[in-house]
C-alpha positions, 0 to 999 in steps of 0.5 A: 636517099634514106627513107622515112624508117631508115632515117628515123632508125637512125634517131633511134640508135643515136638517142639510145647510144647518148643514153648509153654515154650519160648512164657511163657518165653519171656511174663514173661519177658516182665512183668518184663520189665515192673515191672509188678511182679505178673504177671511175677511171673504168667508166669515165674510158667507157663514157669516152667511148659512149661517147664517140659512137654517140657522136657517129650516130647522130652525124649519120642521122642529120645526114640523112636527114639533110639528103 
């Protein structure tokens, strides 16, 4: 069973990963608003990657709480 400190660190990492995903989504939207489609596409790809990472870190954090 992970310690409270380890589980806390997992939640902090998940929050950081979700923040990064949100930042990429907002940047993609901004590029779309400016009709910079290539930049928007790159940020959308980054957002997808960040979301995948965030989902994994969230799962690890919540799994640590369940034990």
